C-alpha positions as CSV (number, residue, x, y, z in Angstrom):
1,M,24.0,19.8,-4.0
2,S,20.8,22.1,-5.9
3,I,17.9,21.0,-5.6
4,A,17.2,20.8,-9.1
5,L,19.7,17.9,-9.4
6,Y,18.1,16.0,-6.9
7,I,15.2,15.9,-8.9
8,L,16.5,15.3,-12.3
9,V,18.0,12.3,-10.9
10,M,15.0,11.1,-9.1
11,A,12.9,11.5,-12.6
12,G,16.0,9.6,-14.3
13,V,16.0,6.7,-11.8
14,T,12.3,6.5,-11.9
15,Y,11.9,6.5,-15.7
16,L,14.5,3.5,-16.2
17,I,12.3,1.8,-13.6
18,R,9.5,1.9,-15.7
19,V,11.5,1.6,-19.1
20,I,13.9,-1.2,-18.6
21,P,10.9,-3.8,-18.5
22,F,10.0,-2.7,-21.2
23,A,12.9,-2.6,-23.5
24,A,14.0,-6.2,-21.7
25,V,10.4,-7.6,-22.4
26,R,9.4,-7.8,-26.1
27,G,7.3,-10.6,-26.2
28,K,4.1,-11.7,-24.1
29,I,5.2,-13.6,-21.3
30,R,4.0,-17.0,-22.1
31,S,4.7,-18.8,-18.5
32,R,2.0,-19.0,-16.2
33,F,4.3,-18.7,-13.1
34,V,6.0,-15.1,-14.4
35,R,2.8,-14.2,-15.4
36,S,0.9,-15.1,-12.1
37,F,3.9,-13.8,-10.1
38,L,4.2,-10.5,-11.8
39,F,0.3,-9.9,-11.2
40,Y,0.5,-10.2,-6.9
41,I,3.7,-7.9,-6.9
42,P,1.8,-4.7,-6.4
43,Y,-0.8,-6.5,-4.2
44,A,2.3,-7.6,-2.1
45,V,4.4,-4.4,-2.1
46,L,1.0,-2.6,-1.0
47,S,0.5,-4.6,1.4
48,A,4.3,-5.0,2.9
49,M,3.9,-1.0,3.3
50,T,0.7,-0.6,4.8
51,F,0.2,-2.9,7.6
52,P,3.6,-1.8,9.7
53,A,2.5,2.2,8.9
54,I,-1.3,1.3,10.4
55,F,0.2,-0.7,13.1
56,Y,2.8,2.0,14.4
57,S,0.0,5.0,13.3
58,T,-1.5,5.2,16.7
59,G,1.3,4.6,18.7
60,D,-1.1,2.0,20.6
61,T,-1.0,-1.5,19.0
62,L,-4.6,-2.1,20.7
63,S,-6.6,0.7,18.9
64,A,-4.3,0.4,15.6
65,A,-5.6,-3.5,16.0
66,V,-9.0,-2.5,16.5
67,G,-9.0,0.5,13.7
68,T,-8.0,-2.4,11.7
69,A,-9.9,-4.8,12.5
70,A,-13.3,-2.5,11.8
71,A,-11.7,-1.5,8.5
72,V,-11.6,-5.2,7.3
73,I,-15.1,-6.0,8.4
74,L,-16.4,-3.0,6.6
75,A,-14.4,-3.5,3.8
76,Y,-16.1,-7.4,3.9
77,F,-19.5,-6.3,3.5
78,G,-18.6,-4.6,0.5
79,L,-18.8,-0.7,1.5
80,P,-17.6,2.2,0.0
81,L,-14.0,3.2,0.4
82,I,-14.8,6.2,2.4
83,V,-16.8,4.7,4.7
84,V,-14.3,2.2,5.1
85,S,-11.5,4.5,6.0
86,L,-13.9,6.3,8.2
87,G,-15.2,3.5,10.1
88,G,-11.5,2.2,10.7
89,S,-10.4,5.7,11.8
90,L,-13.4,6.6,14.0
91,A,-13.3,2.7,15.6
92,A,-9.1,3.6,16.7
93,F,-9.6,6.8,17.8
94,A,-12.5,5.6,20.1
95,V,-10.3,3.0,21.5
96,M,-7.8,5.5,22.2
97,L,-10.7,8.0,24.0
98,I,-11.5,4.9,25.8
99,M,-7.7,4.0,27.3
């Protein structure tokens, strides 16, 4: 198969995923439960995709856990994203060097 066909199919599927909810739901969603459910979906999906990658990224669970803990602590104190990212990476790297 040609790569152009693959790209065309992916574009069509991506477009349909975004258009179908708009076409199916025309009015405002009044259900408080459904609105809150839809509000939290992006956070849940992002967490489900990110956390397994975090713990398998270094090849060692201990260094990944230390890096994650460092990043969570830095984020808790409201530091910028680049500081949180670098701090977590450096903590994981330091544990890997020590081991």
